[in-house]
C-alpha positions in Angstrom: -22.9 12.3 71.9 -20.1 10.6 70.1 -22.5 8.0 68.6 -24.7 10.7 67.1 -21.7 12.2 65.3 -20.8 8.8 63.9 -24.3 8.3 62.6 -24.3 11.7 60.9 -20.9 11.0 59.4 -22.0 7.6 58.1 -25.3 8.9 56.7 -23.6 12.0 55.0 -23.0 12.2 51.3 -20.1 14.7 51.4 -17.5 12.1 50.2 -19.7 10.6 47.5 -19.0 13.5 45.1 -15.3 12.7 45.2 -15.9 9.1 44.4 -18.3 10.0 41.6 -15.8 12.5 40.2 -13.0 9.8 40.3 -15.1 7.6 38.1 -16.5 10.2 35.7 -13.4 12.4 35.0 -11.2 9.7 33.3 -14.2 8.7 31.1 -14.8 12.4 30.2 -11.1 12.9 29.3 -11.1 9.7 27.1 -14.2 11.0 25.2 -12.5 14.4 24.8 -9.3 12.8 23.5 -11.3 10.6 21.1 -13.1 13.7 19.7 -9.7 15.4 19.2 -8.1 12.4 17.5 -11.1 11.8 15.3 -11.1 15.5 14.3 -7.5 15.3 13.4 -8.0 12.1 11.3 -11.0 13.7 9.5 -8.8 16.8 8.8 -6.0 14.6 7.4 -8.5 12.7 5.3 -10.0 15.9 3.8 -6.5 17.2 3.1 -5.3 14.2 1.2 -8.5 14.1 -0.8 -8.1 17.8 -1.6 -4.5 17.1 -2.7 -5.7 14.2 -4.9 -8.4 16.5 -6.4 -5.9 19.1 -7.3 -3.7 16.5 -9.0 -6.7 15.1 -10.9 -7.7 18.6 -12.0 -4.3 19.3 -13.4 -4.2 15.8 -15.1 -7.6 16.4 -16.9 -7.0 19.9 -18.2 -4.9 20.4 -21.3 -2.6 23.3 -21.9 -3.6 26.2 -24.1 -4.9 25.4 -27.6 -2.0 27.4 -29.2 0.5 25.4 -27.2 -0.6 22.1 -28.7 -3.1 20.9 -26.0 -0.5 18.7 -24.2 -1.6 16.8 -21.2 0.2 17.4 -17.9 3.0 15.0 -17.1 2.9 12.6 -14.2 5.7 14.5 -12.5 3.6 17.7 -12.7 0.6 16.0 -11.2 2.8 14.6 -8.4 4.3 18.0 -7.7 0.8 19.5 -7.4 -0.3 16.8 -5.0 2.9 17.0 -2.8 2.7 20.8 -2.8 -0.9 20.7 -1.5 0.1 18.2 1.2 3.1 20.4 2.3 0.9 23.5 2.4 -1.4 21.6 4.9 1.6 20.5 7.0 1.6 16.8 5.9 4.8 15.0 5.0 4.6 13.8 1.3 7.4 11.3 1.9 4.8 9.2 3.9 2.6 8.6 0.9 2.1 4.9 0.1 0.9 3.2 -3.0 -2.8 2.5 -3.2 -3.8 0.8 -6.5 -7.1 2.1 -7.9 -10.1 -0.1 -8.1 -10.6 -2.2 -11.3 -10.3 0.4 -14.0 -11.6 0.0 -17.6 -10.2 1.9 -20.5 -12.5 4.3 -22.2 -13.7 4.0 -25.8 -11.3 1.2 -26.6 -8.2 3.4 -26.0 -5.2 2.4 -24.1 -5.4 2.6 -20.3 -2.3 4.3 -18.8 -1.5 3.9 -15.1 1.8 5.2 -13.9 3.7 7.0 -11.2 6.3 9.7 -11.7 9.9 8.5 -11.7 10.9 9.6 -8.2 9.1 6.8 -6.3 6.4 9.1 -5.0 3.8 6.3 -4.8 1.0 8.4 -6.4 -0.9 6.3 -9.0 -2.2 8.4 -12.0 -4.4 6.6 -14.5 -5.6 8.3 -17.6 -8.2 7.3 -20.2 -10.3 5.7 -17.5 -14.0 5.0 -18.0 -15.8 6.7 -15.1 -19.4 5.6 -15.8 -20.6 2.0 -15.7 -20.8 0.2 -19.0 -24.5 -0.3 -18.5 -25.2 3.5 -18.2 -27.0 5.0 -21.1 -25.2 7.3 -23.5 -21.5 7.8 -24.2 -19.2 6.8 -21.4 -17.5 9.6 -19.4 -13.7 9.4 -19.6 -11.2 10.8 -17.3 -8.4 10.4 -14.8 -8.0 8.8 -11.4 -5.4 9.8 -8.8 -4.9 7.5 -5.9 -2.6 7.0 -2.9 -2.8 6.3 0.8 -1.4 8.2 3.8 -0.8 6.7 7.3 -2.4 8.4 10.3 -1.1 7.5 13.7 -2.9 8.3 16.9 -2.7 7.2 20.5 -5.0 6.8 23.4 -3.9 6.5 27.0 -4.7 3.4 29.0 -5.0 1.3 25.8 -2.3 -1.0 24.5 -3.2 -2.7 21.2 0.3 -3.7 20.0 2.3 -5.2 22.9 3.0 -2.2 25.0 2.4 0.5 22.5 -0.7 2.7 22.7 -0.3 3.9 19.1 -2.9 3.0 16.4 -2.2 3.2 12.7 -4.9 3.9 10.1 -4.3 4.0 6.3 -6.4 6.9 4.9 -7.1 6.3 1.2 -7.5 9.0 -1.5 -9.0 7.8 -4.8 -10.3 10.7 -6.9 -11.9 10.4 -10.3 -12.3 13.5 -12.5 -13.9 13.7 -16.0 -11.5 14.8 -18.7 -11.9 18.1 -20.4 -10.3 17.0 -23.7 
């Protein structure tokens, strides 16, 4: 009688669900955490690109014609970028310099790349040729606004940097906008 019970117990699969769950649940949670952190990184990337677009838009538009058509200052562009970042809950003090790709001056004019005076690390280049020199027709001229922003995320059970499970990505924003002048 006792031998029959032992055979049923050994042949049963009641405990296999627990073992399978012990293997699958950690993998499931790792995938869910990966989806969450990737979503946050994509949101941050979209936010910094939006902020750079707002700055480039301000840099390309001139003031009213009766005001003398003055171009926005680098400080005004920086304020626009940092305001957009703050509105999205990002810290503008974490912005780091990201030099734009090789830029060519437009129509023989002077290329002007600068940052505002308060060490904000946002590079604003004006009079930039946006179309390749081999493109037919007159070149499109405009402005580039570029910077990078650090994004830190962590995953459990992973130690890439000597005991720390924090990863650091540099998200880059480099926006070009055609001038309206």
